[in-house]
Backbone as JSON, one array per atom type, in Angstrom:
{
  "sequence": "NPDSNLQSTPTEMGRILTAIYECTLGKGLLLEVYPDDFTPAECEYMLFYLSHDHFQELLWAGVPRPRATWFLHKHGFAYESHSDVALVWGPTGPYVISVFLYRAGWMDWDTSNRTMQDVSRITWNFFALQAQQGNLEPGTPPELTPPPVYAPVPNFVPAS",
  "N": [[56.32, 33.84, -153.28], [54.84, 31.62, -151.02], [55.66, 28.16, -150.55], [53.26, 25.81, -150.82], [53.53, 23.21, -150.03], [55.22, 23.2, -147.93], [54.11, 24.06, -145.57], [52.1, 24.35, -142.62], [48.89, 24.14, -141.08], [46.91, 25.92, -138.61], [44.94, 24.18, -137.69], [45.99, 21.64, -138.34], [48.32, 21.6, -136.73], [47.17, 21.81, -134.2], [45.77, 19.4, -134.17], [47.89, 17.59, -134.22], [49.14, 18.11, -131.73], [47.0, 17.43, -130.04], [46.81, 14.71, -130.7], [49.25, 13.78, -129.72], [48.9, 14.21, -126.96], [46.63, 12.53, -126.49], [47.81, 10.11, -127.09], [49.46, 9.76, -124.86], [47.62, 8.83, -123.13], [47.13, 6.36, -124.01], [45.57, 6.06, -126.29], [44.0, 7.17, -129.38], [44.86, 9.0, -132.44], [47.67, 8.8, -133.22], [48.47, 6.31, -132.14], [46.64, 4.67, -133.37], [47.16, 4.94, -136.13], [49.94, 4.62, -136.33], [50.83, 2.19, -134.84], [53.14, 0.73, -134.23], [55.13, 2.55, -133.98], [54.98, 4.49, -132.0], [54.8, 4.94, -128.45], [52.87, 5.25, -125.42], [54.6, 6.25, -123.42], [56.67, 7.44, -124.92], [55.25, 9.49, -126.14], [54.59, 10.96, -123.9], [57.13, 11.86, -123.26], [57.54, 13.6, -125.39], [55.71, 15.62, -124.73], [56.86, 16.39, -122.34], [59.26, 17.61, -123.2], [58.14, 19.73, -124.68], [57.07, 21.13, -122.58], [59.12, 22.61, -121.66], [59.32, 25.02, -122.91], [59.55, 28.06, -121.98], [58.61, 30.54, -122.64], [56.69, 33.05, -121.8], [54.63, 34.56, -123.09], [52.28, 35.57, -125.64], [49.93, 33.03, -126.18], [50.13, 31.89, -123.61], [50.28, 34.06, -121.86], [47.68, 34.88, -121.81], [46.09, 33.41, -120.08], [44.49, 33.41, -116.82], [46.23, 33.1, -114.53], [49.2, 32.76, -115.28], [51.66, 31.55, -114.31], [50.73, 29.68, -112.55], [49.29, 27.89, -113.98], [48.86, 24.8, -115.64], [50.51, 24.38, -118.5], [51.58, 23.94, -121.75], [53.46, 24.64, -124.68], [54.22, 25.51, -128.13], [55.79, 27.96, -129.81], [56.13, 30.05, -132.75], [57.97, 32.04, -135.07], [58.13, 34.08, -137.93], [59.02, 36.53, -140.36], [56.62, 37.49, -141.46], [54.69, 36.14, -140.08], [53.33, 34.89, -137.01], [53.0, 32.36, -134.56], [51.35, 30.16, -132.24], [50.85, 27.24, -130.44], [49.07, 25.42, -128.11], [48.71, 23.21, -125.29], [46.52, 23.21, -122.77], [45.68, 23.03, -119.35], [42.69, 23.58, -118.39], [39.77, 25.18, -116.87], [37.84, 23.15, -117.17], [39.29, 20.95, -117.7], [41.68, 19.46, -120.02], [42.52, 21.36, -122.96], [43.17, 22.18, -126.39], [44.67, 24.83, -128.1], [45.22, 26.74, -130.98], [46.82, 29.18, -132.75], [47.51, 31.06, -135.56], [48.96, 33.84, -136.99], [49.05, 36.21, -139.64], [50.56, 38.75, -141.54], [51.04, 40.53, -144.4], [54.24, 41.5, -145.45], [55.17, 42.38, -142.79], [54.75, 41.1, -139.56], [53.9, 42.58, -136.71], [55.12, 42.58, -133.33], [53.6, 43.63, -131.13], [50.93, 43.61, -132.04], [50.51, 40.85, -132.62], [51.08, 39.6, -130.14], [49.23, 40.81, -128.36], [46.81, 40.07, -129.64], [46.9, 37.24, -129.53], [46.96, 36.86, -126.75], [44.43, 37.88, -126.1], [42.72, 36.08, -127.5], [43.37, 33.72, -126.15], [42.58, 34.37, -123.52], [39.79, 34.76, -123.88], [39.08, 32.18, -124.68], [39.79, 30.68, -122.37], [37.99, 31.87, -120.55], [35.56, 31.03, -121.65], [35.61, 28.26, -121.1], [35.74, 28.45, -118.32], [33.23, 29.51, -117.74], [31.64, 27.37, -118.63], [32.44, 25.47, -116.71], [31.45, 26.63, -114.37], [28.67, 26.63, -114.86], [28.1, 23.95, -115.21], [29.16, 22.65, -113.07], [31.62, 21.33, -113.45], [34.53, 19.39, -113.01], [38.01, 19.83, -113.4], [39.81, 17.72, -113.25], [43.02, 16.13, -112.81], [46.05, 17.38, -113.97], [48.58, 15.78, -116.0], [51.64, 14.53, -114.58], [54.59, 15.18, -115.89], [57.32, 13.22, -116.7], [60.86, 13.13, -117.07], [62.59, 11.71, -119.92], [64.64, 8.7, -119.83], [67.18, 9.34, -120.83], [67.48, 12.02, -120.47], [69.13, 15.07, -119.91], [69.54, 17.81, -117.95], [69.89, 21.22, -119.05], [71.66, 22.9, -117.46], [73.63, 21.06, -116.78], [75.27, 20.97, -118.93], [75.96, 23.51, -119.64], [78.33, 25.8, -118.73], [78.56, 27.37, -115.53], [78.2, 30.87, -114.95]],
  "CA": [[55.13, 33.04, -152.95], [55.16, 30.48, -150.17], [55.45, 26.81, -151.07], [52.15, 25.22, -150.06], [53.93, 21.9, -149.52], [56.09, 23.39, -146.77], [53.36, 24.82, -144.58], [51.1, 23.64, -141.83], [47.79, 25.01, -140.68], [46.62, 25.85, -137.17], [44.17, 22.96, -137.43], [46.91, 20.49, -138.36], [49.18, 21.63, -135.55], [46.32, 21.47, -133.07], [45.5, 17.95, -134.22], [49.11, 16.88, -133.83], [49.29, 18.23, -130.28], [45.94, 16.61, -129.46], [47.17, 13.31, -130.89], [50.34, 13.45, -128.79], [48.31, 14.1, -125.62], [45.82, 11.31, -126.43], [48.74, 8.98, -127.08], [49.91, 9.54, -123.48], [46.53, 8.13, -122.45], [47.02, 5.04, -124.62], [44.53, 6.03, -127.32], [44.09, 8.28, -130.32], [45.3, 8.92, -133.82], [49.04, 8.3, -133.4], [48.54, 4.88, -131.85], [45.82, 3.96, -134.37], [47.8, 4.97, -137.45], [51.33, 4.18, -136.21], [50.89, 1.43, -133.59], [54.48, 0.21, -133.96], [56.1, 3.64, -133.99], [54.84, 5.36, -130.82], [54.28, 4.37, -127.21], [52.43, 6.33, -124.52], [55.76, 6.86, -122.73], [57.36, 8.33, -125.87], [54.41, 10.67, -126.3], [54.77, 11.76, -122.68], [58.43, 12.53, -123.39], [57.35, 14.75, -126.29], [55.08, 16.69, -123.95], [57.86, 16.85, -121.37], [60.14, 18.58, -123.86], [57.35, 20.93, -124.98], [56.83, 21.88, -121.34], [60.31, 23.41, -121.36], [59.25, 26.3, -123.61], [59.14, 28.96, -120.9], [58.28, 31.85, -123.2], [55.38, 33.29, -121.19], [53.87, 35.58, -123.8], [51.34, 35.0, -126.59], [48.78, 32.34, -125.58], [50.34, 31.66, -122.18], [49.99, 35.29, -121.11], [46.24, 35.14, -121.8], [45.38, 32.71, -119.02], [44.44, 34.31, -115.66], [47.4, 32.96, -113.66], [50.12, 31.99, -116.13], [52.66, 30.73, -113.6], [50.05, 28.63, -111.78], [48.48, 27.1, -114.91], [49.54, 23.74, -116.38], [50.47, 24.95, -119.85], [52.75, 23.7, -122.58], [53.21, 25.21, -126.0], [55.31, 25.74, -129.09], [55.55, 29.19, -130.58], [56.97, 30.19, -133.93], [58.03, 33.38, -135.64], [58.75, 34.43, -139.2], [58.82, 37.97, -140.48], [55.23, 37.81, -141.78], [53.73, 35.33, -139.32], [53.61, 34.44, -135.64], [52.08, 31.28, -134.22], [51.49, 29.52, -130.94], [49.96, 26.09, -130.28], [49.22, 25.09, -126.69], [47.87, 22.29, -124.54], [46.25, 23.93, -121.54], [44.77, 22.39, -118.4], [41.79, 24.68, -118.07], [38.75, 25.01, -115.84], [37.08, 21.9, -117.36], [40.24, 19.92, -118.12], [42.61, 19.87, -121.08], [42.09, 21.8, -124.28], [44.24, 22.61, -127.3], [44.38, 26.08, -128.81], [46.22, 26.95, -132.01], [46.59, 30.47, -133.4], [48.53, 31.52, -136.51], [48.65, 35.19, -137.49], [49.83, 36.59, -140.82], [50.4, 40.09, -142.11], [51.97, 40.7, -145.52], [55.31, 42.46, -145.21], [55.74, 42.3, -141.44], [53.82, 40.91, -138.45], [54.53, 43.24, -135.57], [55.01, 41.88, -132.06], [52.52, 44.14, -130.28], [49.65, 43.12, -132.57], [50.36, 39.4, -132.45], [51.05, 39.25, -128.72], [47.93, 41.25, -127.82], [45.75, 39.26, -130.23], [46.94, 35.88, -128.98], [46.53, 36.93, -125.35], [42.97, 38.06, -126.09], [42.1, 34.82, -127.91], [43.58, 32.78, -125.06], [41.73, 34.78, -122.39], [38.4, 34.47, -124.25], [38.92, 30.72, -124.65], [39.79, 30.29, -120.96], [36.73, 32.32, -119.95], [34.51, 30.15, -122.15], [35.65, 27.03, -120.3], [35.42, 28.8, -116.94], [31.77, 29.61, -117.68], [31.13, 25.99, -118.69], [32.7, 24.83, -115.42], [30.5, 27.21, -113.41], [27.3, 26.23, -115.17], [27.92, 22.51, -115.14], [29.9, 22.1, -111.94], [32.59, 20.38, -114.01], [35.85, 19.37, -112.39], [39.02, 19.69, -114.45], [40.69, 16.58, -113.1], [44.4, 16.42, -112.46], [46.94, 17.32, -115.13], [49.63, 14.77, -115.87], [52.98, 14.9, -114.14], [55.47, 14.73, -116.96], [58.63, 12.8, -116.21], [61.86, 13.18, -118.15], [63.02, 10.42, -120.45], [65.83, 8.19, -119.15], [68.41, 9.95, -121.35], [67.39, 13.47, -120.31], [70.15, 15.76, -119.13], [69.19, 19.23, -117.88], [70.84, 22.14, -119.69], [72.76, 23.34, -116.58], [74.7, 20.06, -116.75], [76.12, 21.15, -120.1], [76.32, 24.92, -119.78], [79.1, 26.2, -117.55], [78.02, 28.47, -114.73], [78.97, 32.1, -115.18]],
  "C": [[55.53, 31.84, -152.12], [54.87, 29.15, -150.87], [54.39, 26.13, -150.21], [52.49, 23.84, -149.51], [54.79, 22.0, -148.26], [55.41, 24.2, -145.68], [52.45, 23.9, -143.79], [50.05, 24.65, -141.41], [47.61, 24.95, -139.17], [45.85, 24.58, -136.81], [45.08, 21.75, -137.37], [47.79, 20.46, -137.11], [48.4, 21.32, -134.28], [46.01, 19.99, -133.01], [46.72, 17.14, -133.79], [49.3, 16.93, -132.31], [48.23, 17.41, -129.54], [46.3, 15.14, -129.54], [48.29, 12.89, -129.94], [49.78, 13.3, -127.37], [47.49, 12.81, -125.5], [46.7, 10.07, -126.39], [49.25, 8.7, -125.67], [48.87, 8.77, -122.67], [46.3, 6.73, -123.04], [45.94, 4.93, -125.67], [44.83, 7.11, -128.36], [44.77, 7.97, -131.64], [46.71, 8.34, -133.99], [49.13, 6.8, -133.18], [47.7, 4.07, -132.83], [46.55, 3.85, -135.7], [49.21, 4.39, -137.41], [51.52, 3.34, -134.95], [52.28, 0.91, -133.23], [55.54, 1.3, -133.8], [56.06, 4.53, -132.75], [54.35, 4.55, -129.63], [53.76, 5.53, -126.36], [53.6, 7.01, -123.8], [56.5, 7.82, -123.66], [56.55, 9.61, -126.1], [54.5, 11.57, -125.06], [56.1, 12.5, -122.72], [58.32, 13.73, -124.32], [56.72, 15.91, -125.53], [56.05, 17.25, -122.92], [58.76, 17.9, -122.01], [59.38, 19.85, -124.24], [57.13, 21.77, -123.73], [58.02, 22.76, -120.96], [60.37, 24.7, -122.18], [58.69, 27.31, -122.61], [58.87, 30.38, -121.37], [56.85, 32.19, -122.79], [54.66, 34.49, -121.79], [52.87, 34.85, -124.69], [50.2, 34.3, -125.85], [48.93, 32.18, -124.07], [49.96, 32.89, -121.36], [48.5, 35.6, -121.05], [45.47, 34.39, -120.74], [45.46, 33.55, -117.75], [45.68, 34.28, -114.77], [48.45, 32.13, -114.39], [51.08, 31.07, -115.38], [52.02, 29.58, -112.83], [49.24, 27.69, -112.68], [49.35, 26.05, -115.59], [49.39, 24.1, -117.85], [51.74, 24.52, -120.57], [52.44, 24.14, -123.99], [54.46, 25.24, -126.86], [54.94, 26.97, -129.88], [56.48, 29.22, -131.78], [56.88, 31.6, -134.48], [58.68, 33.34, -137.01], [58.41, 35.89, -139.43], [57.38, 38.36, -140.79], [54.22, 37.04, -140.93], [54.27, 35.01, -137.93], [52.59, 33.36, -135.32], [52.36, 30.78, -132.8], [50.43, 28.42, -130.87], [50.17, 25.6, -128.85], [48.25, 24.0, -126.26], [47.74, 22.9, -123.15], [45.36, 23.08, -120.64], [43.89, 23.49, -117.85], [40.77, 24.33, -117.01], [37.91, 23.73, -115.97], [37.98, 20.74, -117.75], [41.06, 20.41, -119.3], [41.89, 20.38, -122.32], [43.31, 22.24, -125.08], [43.77, 23.87, -127.99], [45.55, 26.34, -129.76], [45.89, 28.24, -132.76], [47.79, 30.8, -134.29], [48.07, 32.88, -137.02], [49.59, 35.53, -138.64], [49.53, 38.03, -141.19], [51.47, 40.25, -143.18], [52.99, 41.79, -145.18], [55.96, 42.32, -143.85], [54.63, 42.09, -140.41], [54.48, 41.51, -137.22], [54.17, 42.53, -134.26], [53.81, 42.34, -131.24], [51.16, 43.62, -130.74], [49.48, 41.64, -132.31], [50.27, 39.01, -130.98], [49.7, 39.61, -128.1], [46.79, 40.37, -128.34], [45.73, 37.86, -129.63], [46.54, 35.87, -127.51], [45.02, 37.05, -125.26], [42.25, 36.76, -126.45], [42.21, 33.79, -126.78], [42.68, 33.1, -123.87], [40.26, 34.46, -122.67], [38.13, 32.97, -124.19], [38.87, 30.22, -123.21], [38.45, 30.65, -120.31], [35.54, 31.49, -120.41], [34.46, 28.87, -121.31], [35.35, 27.3, -118.83], [33.9, 28.92, -116.76], [31.13, 28.23, -117.74], [31.3, 25.29, -117.35], [31.72, 25.34, -114.37], [29.1, 26.67, -113.63], [27.07, 24.74, -114.99], [28.6, 21.85, -113.98], [30.89, 21.03, -112.39], [33.92, 20.51, -113.29], [36.9, 19.13, -113.47], [39.86, 18.42, -114.38], [42.11, 17.05, -112.8], [45.27, 16.35, -113.71], [48.04, 16.29, -114.92], [50.91, 15.36, -115.29], [53.94, 14.31, -115.16], [56.85, 14.41, -116.39], [59.62, 12.82, -117.37], [62.19, 11.79, -118.66], [64.32, 9.98, -119.77], [67.13, 8.88, -119.6], [68.45, 11.46, -121.17], [68.52, 14.0, -119.44], [69.79, 17.24, -119.11], [70.29, 20.12, -118.46], [71.95, 22.58, -118.74], [73.91, 22.34, -116.48], [75.68, 20.24, -117.9], [76.61, 22.58, -120.27], [77.1, 25.33, -118.54], [78.46, 27.37, -116.83], [78.86, 29.71, -114.97], [79.53, 32.66, -113.91]]
}
């Protein structure tokens, strides 16, 4: 039996990602609750590191043009569960999507990948329809800059 104290929900993970994004704008839950512990720049650094998850399956594969879409996410796998939480710059601007799937015994890849792609595509299409009907502009996604101490992986991994 799983320990309920060592779990998070899709809602909680979505709220955390939303709070990190809002913090980059100088507002939101993190800055309200922990005003001395986070700065907008530190929150931007968190998003910068999340943007380096280049696993282009699950939710990312559900958007119409994955390589051309501003998309950052964190995926997770355990033998009975697969999850993906993403901040997407969609047709009407940013949105957060969080999907956790569970199957007792074993969560197979084909089911979880297909399901998450479908959920992501349906969500994107919802916002695309809103943009069409309301002539909404998405605005410009943020340009994430690396923190001062950032060192790209190739600087540490010898070339083959």
